[in-house]
C-alpha positions as CSV (number, residue, x, y, z in Angstrom):
1,M,0.0,0.0,0.0
2,H,1.4,3.4,-0.9
3,N,1.2,6.6,1.1
4,I,-0.6,9.8,-0.1
5,D,2.6,11.6,-1.2
6,E,3.6,8.7,-3.5
7,V,0.3,8.8,-5.6
8,K,0.9,10.7,-8.8
9,G,-0.4,10.4,-12.3
10,D,2.9,10.4,-14.2
11,G,4.2,6.9,-14.2
12,F,2.7,5.9,-10.8
13,S,1.6,2.3,-10.5
14,G,0.5,0.8,-7.2
15,V,-2.2,0.2,-4.7
16,F,-3.6,3.1,-2.6
17,R,-6.8,3.9,-0.7
18,V,-8.8,6.7,-2.4
19,A,-10.2,8.0,0.9
20,E,-6.6,8.5,2.2
21,I,-5.5,10.8,-0.8
22,V,-6.8,13.9,0.9
23,N,-7.5,14.8,4.6
24,Y,-10.3,17.0,5.9
25,Q,-9.4,20.5,6.8
26,S,-11.7,22.6,9.1
27,G,-13.8,25.0,7.1
28,A,-12.4,24.0,3.7
29,V,-12.6,21.9,0.6
30,V,-9.3,20.1,-0.1
31,S,-8.4,18.4,-3.4
32,K,-5.6,16.5,-4.9
33,T,-5.4,15.6,-8.6
34,I,-4.0,12.2,-9.1
35,I,-4.2,12.1,-12.9
36,D,-4.0,15.1,-15.1
37,K,-3.9,14.4,-18.9
38,D,-5.2,16.2,-22.0
39,A,-8.0,13.6,-22.2
40,G,-9.2,14.2,-18.6
41,T,-8.5,14.4,-14.9
42,V,-9.1,12.4,-11.8
43,T,-9.3,14.4,-8.6
44,V,-10.1,13.5,-5.0
45,F,-11.9,16.0,-2.8
46,A,-12.5,16.2,1.0
47,F,-15.4,18.5,2.0
48,D,-15.7,19.7,5.6
49,Q,-19.2,20.0,7.0
50,G,-21.1,22.9,5.5
51,Q,-18.6,23.4,2.6
52,K,-19.7,23.6,-1.1
53,L,-18.8,24.1,-4.7
54,S,-21.1,26.8,-6.0
55,E,-23.2,26.1,-9.1
56,H,-21.2,26.1,-12.3
57,T,-21.0,24.4,-15.7
58,V,-18.1,22.7,-17.5
59,P,-18.0,21.6,-21.2
60,Y,-17.0,18.0,-20.2
61,E,-18.8,15.0,-18.8
62,A,-17.8,13.9,-15.3
63,L,-18.3,11.0,-13.0
64,V,-18.5,11.5,-9.2
65,T,-18.0,8.6,-6.8
66,V,-18.5,9.1,-3.1
67,V,-15.6,7.3,-1.3
68,E,-16.5,8.3,2.3
69,G,-19.5,9.9,4.1
70,E,-22.5,11.5,2.4
71,G,-22.9,14.6,0.1
72,A,-25.5,16.3,-2.0
73,I,-25.0,17.0,-5.7
74,S,-27.4,19.1,-7.7
75,I,-27.6,18.8,-11.5
76,S,-29.9,21.3,-13.2
77,R,-31.3,22.1,-9.8
78,K,-32.3,18.5,-9.1
79,R,-30.8,17.4,-5.8
80,H,-29.2,14.0,-5.4
81,V,-27.9,12.7,-2.0
82,L,-25.1,10.2,-2.4
83,S,-23.4,7.9,0.2
84,Q,-20.2,6.0,0.2
85,G,-20.1,3.8,-2.9
86,D,-22.7,5.8,-4.9
87,S,-21.8,7.4,-8.2
88,I,-23.5,10.0,-10.5
89,V,-22.7,11.2,-14.0
90,M,-22.7,15.0,-14.4
91,P,-23.5,15.8,-18.1
92,A,-21.5,18.4,-20.0
93,N,-22.9,22.0,-20.0
94,K,-25.4,21.2,-17.2
95,P,-25.2,23.4,-14.1
96,H,-24.2,21.5,-11.0
97,A,-23.1,22.1,-7.4
98,V,-21.8,20.1,-4.5
99,F,-22.8,20.5,-0.8
100,A,-21.6,18.8,2.3
101,A,-24.2,18.6,5.0
102,K,-21.7,16.3,6.7
103,R,-18.0,15.7,6.0
104,F,-17.5,13.6,2.9
105,K,-14.9,12.7,0.2
106,M,-15.5,12.1,-3.5
107,M,-13.5,11.2,-6.5
108,L,-14.2,13.2,-9.7
109,T,-13.3,11.8,-13.1
110,M,-13.6,14.4,-15.8
111,I,-13.5,13.3,-19.5
112,K,-12.2,16.0,-21.8
113,G,-11.5,14.0,-24.9
114,E,-13.8,12.2,-27.3
C-alpha cells in the first residue's frame, strides 16, 4: 500500500486507498489531482461539513463517486444525495453544485477527450 505523497499520475503504479488521498481541513474543501492528462483528470476532494462548490458548468462529462460519508450534488437544480459507494454522472454543460451537510470525500473523473 502506498502513502498519499507517492500517488501521482505520471508513471505511478501501485495500490492506494482513495479515501486517504486527501485529509479533511476545518472550514475548507481540499483536493488532490492524481491524474492530469489532455483527455481528462481524476481528482479526490474532501469537504468539511457545510462546505460547497457553487453552481457552475463545464464543457465536459464527469463521473463522481463518493468514497466516504455523504454529500449532495445538484444537477440542473435537481438534488441527489449520495453515500459511500454511490456514483453519479454530471453531463457536460449542465449546471451542477456540491454541498456537504456532513463531511465527505469524493473522486471526480472528468473526461475532456472524445
